[in-house]
C-alpha positions, 0 to 999 in steps of 0.5 A: 100421386094422391089419386092412385093411393088407396081408399083410391075410387075405382071409378075416377081411375077408370074414367081418367086413365089416360090423363093420369097416365100423361100426368105421372110421364111427365112427372120428371122422374123419367130419368129414375125410373125403372124399365121392365117388361111384363108379359098379360096372359089373359083367360080373359079380357085384359086391357083395362086391367093392363092399362090400370096396373100401368098406372100402379107401376109407374106411381111407384117409379117403374115404367113397363111396357107389355105383352098380351096374349090374345083373347082366351090364349094364355094357356097356348102362349106359355106351352108352345113358341110363340116368336112374339113373346120370345122376341119380348123377353118379359121380366114378369109374367103375369097370368090373369084367369079366373074361374071361368078358365077351368078346363073342369068343374064338378057335378053332382052327378060325378063319382068321388073317382070323376072328380079326383081325375078331373081335379088332378089334370087340372093341377097338372094343366097349370103345373105345365104351364108355369113348367114351360115358363119358367124354363123358357122365360127364367123370370117371376110368374105371378098367377092369380087363384079362383074366386068362389062361384058365384052361386051355389047349386047344391047350397052350404053342401058346395062347401064340403061334398066332393061335388061341389064347385065351393069345395073343388075352388077350394081344393084348387087353391090349396094345390096352387099355394102348395104349387107356389111353396114347391117353385120359388119363381110362383108368386100367387095373386089372391083374388080368393081373398080380393074378390071376398073383400070387395064383395062376391056378387059384385065382383062376379057381375056376369054382365060383363063377362056377357058383354065384353069377356071380362071375367070380374066386374069392371070397376073392381079392376083397379083393386086387381092391378093395384094387388098384383102391382104389390107384388111386382113392386116387392119383387123389385124391391120397392116395399116399405121398410118402416112404420113410423106412429104417432101415439096420441089418438093414434096409439090409444085414445087419449092425450097421455101428457094430459090425461095420464097414462093410467087414463088412456083409452087402451085395452078391453073395457070399452069399445075404443079401447078394444079398437085400439088395442087390436090397431096396437096389436096389427101394429106389433104384427109387424115386426113379424114380416120384418118392418121396423116399428118406429115412433114419431110424437110431439110428446115428452119422452117419459109421457110416450114411454108411460103411455107404450108400457100401459098393461093393458095395451099390447105395445111396449117401448122395447117394441120400437127401434127408434122413438122420437117423442119430442117437439120438433117438427114431425118431418125432421123427426122422421128425416132423423129416424131415416138417418139413424136406420140408413135408409131413405124417407122414401122407405117410411110410412107415417101414420097419423090421426091428425090431418094437419100432421100427415100434410106436413110430413106428406108436402116435406117428405115427399116419398114418405107414404102418408095414409088417409088413415080415418077412424081408430075402427080403420086404421087396419083396413087402411093400412093394409089395404095400401099394400106398403109391406107386400111378402114375397120372401120372408127369411131369417134376416127379415125377422132380424131386422128390427134388430140390425137396424137398432144397432144401425141406429145407435151408430147414426148421429148426424141429423137431416137439416130442417128448411122453411118450415115456416113457409108450410104453415103459411100453406095451411091457411090458418084463423084464429078466433082470438077475444075476451071471454065469451059464456057459450065458450066457458065449459070449453074453457074450463074443461081446458084448465083442468084436461091441459098438463103439458103445455099448460105455464102455471097449471093452475086449475079452475072450478066453475065457480071460480071461473065464472068469477073470472069472467066477471071481474075487471081484475082480469085481462082474458083471451081464449083462442079457436084456431082453424085451417085448411082440414077443419076447426080445431075449437077453442085450443089456447087459454090466457088469464092475466091479472091487472096490477097497476101498469103491470099484467101478470100471466097466471094463466097461459096453455094451449092444446097439444093439438096445435103446437108448432103453429104459431098459435103462441104467437098470435096469442101474445100479439093480440094480449098486448094489444087487449094489454096496451088498452088497458093502460098495461106497459109490461107482462109478467109471466110465471112458470111453475115446473111439473112432472108434465110441462117441461117443454114450456120450461124456456117458454117464455125466454123463446118469446123475448121474455127477460129472465127476472129470477129462479128459485131453488124449485125452479120456479120462474118468473119473466117479464117483456117490456111491451111499450115497443113491442112489435107482433111476431105472428107472420102464419096466421090471420086474426080474427079478433072479438 
């Protein structure tokens, strides 16, 4: 459910939690949901925490029954016999405590011995609780650590003085971490980090404690519930296994096929380059927790590899188990990747800067998680906070997972079937503005001729003066194309220049930005070109393809549009012809607004 994906709206979830639950229960997945019981032992009010935790678990296919302790009775329920809890027989136990549940806190009048004794007693109290729970219920125990105090009586000395509460909380958190290392059933829910991330002052919000006995701001409950759910999902094997990343403007700034690998924004020279470098470093580090890295990019493979080998980058081609750099729809590439890895598509997370590509994958492969990653400075935050790869254990096999999947990928031969991509294109509600050049667009059109390499049939370049000459001459038929959809305006993305020679139009330039490939914009441009040509008495179109190192993707472009091949020379230059007298429009998914 979109409303429950990070970054989510905390206030909306709190207000709509009942209707969200009804929608989740009515989604038709009842037969496939995992059924579990969770006991929530609270040192403060837990009703809303349970309600929101239920939502996040339902959203990932886990339907839960909950037991809640009476207010403040967490320790008693854990240590003493409780018939109701015993008969409930939980699969998971969540101990929701906070700094307000510490039985001991130091003060400036205490001696070092008194403080140490209080610390040891607190650790023993919680240890007794954990050991009692596992002895009785033999299930995982999830325990909050402690947020920092929202005031500092001793100022900065709170962190270093043995009498400081900040110092004491830090020691308790370290003791909890050590306890988790010693107890295989114990998992720490790190509210110390979560409260810092949220903002300690906002998190603590004493008014909610005074009025409702909530140990945290009610509006922060979705953050706590989401993080708790991540631990449970991980323990149930619902982590994602692989990350599929786009390349251009996702792993680096720029388009490698157009700009060249040497001109990409990556490294330490600019703010943008540094942001992409840190993002690449983060992606690479995911291998260290067993995440399989893959590439899903609309690109020529050699260009993709050149970008991945950038000397200032943090990743290399060897970091990726599968590299899909081609011109197939990305949902197909992800399906093929899943098949090669022998995993389900829903085990994959897809990161792409392009909202249209994200929506295509999300709509065609519903199980694949597609975070709204925003701008490059948000990439790490959004992916990390989405908790797709929560670690509850880390074995040697986990560390070798990439190598194992790479071996499986080499064995895989089957390909996923692609269906009804055209229906999705229609859902984008695309609109194109296509017409003769306008003065306002001349600069952009000239820029495209000098920047676009991959979808450029002749790779012809124009200076501003040359473009002005084309613009003012009657010898040419000129078309620019702007494309927008329900995600926004892509601007001028396609240019055609044809030179009139009698009743034939020689297409001397046809280019299109890579960001709108596979959107049928080329069909819309051709339809409008034919219409403009007929108005000028043209009977046929001649197209020429001049191969370059970067435009191999359009080698068969004219043939795919129905042009007949006239000839090909020894250098691969090919000439194509299309009789337009009985031409029928080809575009069916883009609404044309002709100039």
